[in-house]
C-alpha positions as MATLAB code, in Angstrom:
seq = 'MMKDAIERIRMFEDNIDLRLKLFDQRLDLNHTVLDSLKALVPALSDAGVSWNENNDKLDALMKMLQRHFGSEAGLEYDN';
ca = [
     -58.519   16.531  -12.191;
     -59.327   16.757   -8.514;
     -58.085   13.178   -8.094;
     -54.982   14.089   -9.892;
     -54.324   17.048   -7.461;
     -54.995   15.074   -4.323;
     -52.646   12.406   -5.602;
     -49.814   14.871   -6.112;
     -50.365   16.207   -2.799;
     -50.100   12.668   -1.173;
     -47.032   11.958   -3.062;
     -45.627   15.353   -2.051;
     -46.542   14.591    1.600;
     -44.797   11.138    1.431;
     -41.845   12.681    0.066;
     -41.650   15.270    2.601;
     -42.212   12.572    5.349;
     -39.193   10.495    3.965;
     -36.969   13.594    3.838;
     -37.826   14.180    7.493;
     -37.078   10.655    8.477;
     -33.779   10.871    6.635;
     -32.878   14.287    8.199;
     -33.800   12.559   11.688;
     -31.420    9.761   10.944;
     -28.612   12.114    9.855;
     -29.078   14.285   12.796;
     -28.820   11.101   15.074;
     -25.691   10.321   13.256;
     -24.309   13.496   13.840;
     -24.937   13.424   17.394;
     -23.207    9.997   17.618;
     -20.206   11.398   16.044;
     -20.158   14.445   17.993;
     -20.272   12.206   21.389;
     -17.519   10.158   19.869;
     -15.241   13.063   19.184;
     -16.142   14.475   22.891;
     -15.000   11.120   24.268;
     -11.840   11.091   22.034;
     -10.614   14.474   23.364;
      -9.416   13.342   26.949;
      -7.820   10.493   25.567;
      -5.854   12.514   23.087;
      -5.086   14.823   25.902;
      -3.823   12.058   27.896;
      -1.543   10.656   25.218;
      -0.155   14.091   24.692;
       0.769   14.303   28.417;
       2.370   10.850   27.994;
       4.197   11.872   25.167;
       5.676   14.816   26.881;
       6.478   12.877   29.839;
       8.541   10.460   27.788;
      10.290   13.166   25.931;
      11.250   14.812   29.304;
      12.467   11.318   30.542;
      14.648   10.610   27.190;
      16.191   14.174   27.477;
      17.059   13.377   31.071;
      18.571   10.325   30.085;
      20.474   11.884   27.179;
      21.890   14.529   29.628;
      22.825   11.893   32.038;
      24.568    9.826   29.379;
      26.455   12.831   27.931;
      27.648   13.872   31.350;
      28.918   10.205   31.877;
      30.455    9.640   28.520;
      30.770   12.989   27.217;
      29.034   14.713   24.204;
      28.262   13.054   20.968;
      30.716   15.324   19.112;
      33.105   13.304   16.850;
      31.095   10.221   17.072;
      29.646   10.412   13.595;
      30.996    7.727   11.538;
      30.794    7.069    7.873;
      29.381    3.548    7.333;
];
């Protein structure tokens, strides 16, 4: 009876050790994902700035073309 209790305690201890190891692995993975997301923020921010700059340039080009050629009113054609 005592041997069975000791065996169960050892199995429980092994189970806890395995769970702690898995928890540590998941924690490491979460840190890796968090670091990746932190590195992604500046890249997305730069892309947003570039996007806005390109839109501003296209708007300026459209205004210049409209001043030169007139507005697009009446240029809709049915194909």
